[in-house]
N, C-alpha and C positions, 0 to 999 in steps of 0.2 A: 455439498457434493464434492467439491474440489478438495476440501480438507480430508474427507473420507478416502479419496483416492490416494492422496499423499500419505496418509497414515497407513494404508494397506501396502503401498510400495515400500515404505520404510520397514514395516514389520516383516514382509516377505523377504527382504534383502538380508535380514539378520539370521544367522544360524546360532541359536542359543537355546537353553532350556526354556520350557514354556513359561516359567515365572519371569525370566528375564525378558522374553518377548512381550509379556503383558505389561511390564514396567515401561518398556520402550514405546509401545503403542499408547499407553496412558500419557507418557511425556509428550508424544507427538500430538495427540488429540488436544491435550490441555495447552500445549505450546501454540498450536494452530488457533484455538479459541482465543487465547490471550493476545496473540499477535494480531489476529483479525480485529478484535475489539479496539486495541490500541491504535492500529493503523487506520481504522475507520474514524476514530475520534480525531486523529491528527490530520488525515488527508481525505476523508470521505470514502466512498465505495471503492475507488481504485486503491487507496491506502489499505483498505480492509483486505483486498485480495492479496496484495503484496505482503502485508503484515502476516496474514494467515500462512502463506507459503514459508516465509522466513521463520515464523514462530514454530511451525511444524518441524522444520529442520533443527532448530535449537532445542525444541522439546525432545526430539528423538535422541540427540546427542546427550542431553541432560539425563534422560531416562537410562541410556546405556551406561553412562558414567556412574549413575546412582546404583544401578544393578551391580556393576563390577566392584564398586567400593562398599556396597551395603548401605549407602546413604540414599534415602528415597527422594525427598524433595518433591514439591509440587503435588501434594497429596489431595488437596481439594481442587475441584474444577474452578475455572476462571469465574464463573457466575456465583459460586458458593463462597468464595473468599470474603467479599465485603459483607455478605449476610452473616457469615459465621463470626467475623470480627465484631459486628454489631451485637450479636448474641452474647459474646464474651463480655463486652463492655456493659451490657444490661445486667449480667450476672454479678458484677462487682466482686470478682474473685481477688484475693490478696495477691500481690506480686512478689515473687521471689527475687532477691538481689543476687545476680550472677556477675562475678568480677571479670571473667574472661569474655572475649568477644562472642556475642550471641549469633550463631550461624547454624545452618543445617549441618548435622554431623557432630555438633557439640554434645558431650555427654554430661548430663546433669548429675549432681551429687546424690548419694543414696538417702541422705537425711535432709529434712527441711523443705522438700518440694512436695506439694499436694497435687495429685493428678485427678482430673475429672473426666467423666464419661462424655464422649462426643454424642450429642443427640442423633437419633436415627435419621432425621430429615437431612442431615449433612452426610454425603457419601464419602466414606473414607475406609481404609482397611480395617477389618474387624480387630478389636483389641486395642487400637490406638486410643490415646487419651490426650487431653489438652491441659495446659496450665498457663500461667501468666508469669513471664520472666522479664525483668527490667521494663515493666509496664507494656510488654508486647505479648500477644497471644502466640503460643507455639503448640504444635502437635508433636507428641512424643511417642516413641515405642517404649512402653513401660517395662518390657522385658530387658531392654538394654539401656534404658534411660536416655537414649539418643534422640536428639531433636531431628524430626523428619520434615518439618515445615515451620517457617517463621512468617507470621502474618504481619505485614506492615500496614 
């Protein structure tokens, strides 16, 4: 409940196009989920509350920056990241060797990279694909070849 209130406050405070607001809310909610989980693991229920509030703030800023720069980041929800990573490992996809630092916003080359459809049970933006780069699963916008999420 608290996370929903925080997400609503952040979303209402921003004056931006609808798409930008959606990205900020997504970042806020995902940040709150991730912060709460990490805080609870580290310090129990009180850590979960504090981590959720801090995570929501960080997620909102990350969402706003991603919207302004065109770099999305944090595409999968906190609960889906480990499951999706396990799925990719089970699929045994070949890894592309990328010489530059692998990060959100990196643009992959036109040739040599194979993109795979993200299964429908993982919620992500329609059209996004995944691949494996330097032995790490990444989610990519195939229209721009830009990495939108790196899964560790």
